[in-house]
N, C-alpha and C positions, 0 to 999 in steps of 0.2 A: 206830623201825624203819624203814628205808629200803625203799620199794618199787621195783619195776623201772619202774613207770609212775606218776609222781606226778599226772599229769593223765590222767583217763579219760573214756571216752565216757558211763559211768554219771554221773559229775560233770556233764558237758556236758548230758546229757538231763534232769537235774534242775533245770537253770537255766530261768529265764523267757526270754521272746523277746528282750527287751533286753539281758539278760545274756549270752545266747548270741551275739548280734550283737557285743558288745563284745569277747568273748573270740576270735571269728573275726577281728575287725579287728586285735587285737593279733598273732595268728598271722600274718596277712597282712603286717602291718607288718615282723615279724621275718624272714619268709621271702621276701616279695615274690611270693608266690603263695597261691592258695586252699589251705587245709589240709583234710585228711580228718578224719572224725570217728570215729577209733579211738584206743585207748589209745596205740599207738605213734605215730601221726601228731600227736596233740595233745602228748604228752610231748616229741617230738623238736622240733616247731615252737616250743614254749614253754619249752624247756629253761632258757633264760637267766632265766626268771621264777620257777623253783622256788627254794625255800629251799636254802641252802648254807653251808657253813662260812665261806667268804671273801665278798669283795664281789661276786664273780660265780662260777658254778660252774666248777670247774677246767677242764673240757673247753671252756668258752666263752672262755677267755683267749687273747687273741690277741697280735699284736705291740705294740698299744697298749692297755694296761689301762684308761686314762682313757676311750678310745673305747668300750670294752666297758662301762664303768659308764654312760656318757652314753646309749648304746643302750638299755640296760635301763630307765632312767628314761624316756626318749622314748618307749618302747613303750606306757607308760601314758599319759603326758601329751600326746604328739602325737595319739594315738588319741582321747583325751578332747576335745581341741581340735577335732579334725576332726568328731567326733560332735556337739559343741556348735554347731559352725558350721552343720551340717545342720538341726538343731532350730531354731536361731535364724532361719534363712532360712524354714523352715516357719511360724514364728510371725510372719513379715512384717519381720524386721530385715534390713537390707541390709549386706553385707560391704563395707568401705572407708567406708560411710557411718555405720553404727551401731557397728561393731567391726572390727577388723583384728589378729588374733592373731599374736603372735610368741613362740615358745617359746625361752627361753634356759635352758641347763643349765650349771651350773658343777660338773663331776664331781669327785669325790674318792674314792680307794680307802682313804684313811686317816681322813678326817673326814667331816662331813656333805656330801652333794651338795645343792646348792641348785637349785630348779626354779622359774622365774618365767615367767608369761605376762603379756606387756605388749601395749600397742596400738602398732602401727607409726606411727600418726598422732597419737595423742593421749597426753597424760601420764597414762596409767591403768595401774595395776597390777591385773589381774584375779586373779592367784593367785600367791602365794609360799609354798612348802613346802620342807621340807628333811629329810633322813634320811640315816643311814649306809647305805651301799649294801649292807652285809651284813644290814640289816633290811628291805630291799626285796626280799623273797622272799615267795612265796605258797604256802601249804599245800595250796590246792585252787583249782579254777576259780571257784568262788563268791567266794573272797577276791580274786582278780585282777579279776573283773567288778566287784566292789564298789568297788575302787580307782579303776578307769577311770570308772565311772558317777558316784562321788562328785566327782572332778575335773570331770567334765562339768557336773554340777549346780551347782558353784561358778561356773563360767564363765557359764553361762546366767543365773544369778541376778545375777551382778555387771553383766552387760550389761542385763538387764531393768531393774534398779534404777536405772540412769542415766536412764532414760527415763520412769520413773513420775512422775506429778504427786504432789508431796508437799504436804501441808497442816500448817502448823506453829501 
């Protein structure tokens, strides 16, 4: 059953603080502005991220379908990289010295879209994931937040693991 508003204030209010921040960051990424906490505002701002029959919701299809697919994946992974950068800096890591994230997305509306986060300065791949665009839709805000925060955690762990002293 399709609801008028797939993303609601009730879902948002049920999230923890970090999850709320991730959801708002995705909304801001997609709209370039702060979004309100109402069913209508959340659903409108995050419409690209909802589950749909095709690779993107039909009303989101623009002149360049690959750009729409890329934007959909970037909303999760660019936000995850930005959140990871903030946390890494809080932990004492320095951008350009310890990490320098570069997001690369190879979009596809027929096959899997590949997402890679590499380092600009070092031969390091922090993350490589792929999914068909029509599988990259979220039933609710908790699922969206989980995707962003999971990618963030992978990036932080990969950077931190580089600088741990290992005993063999």
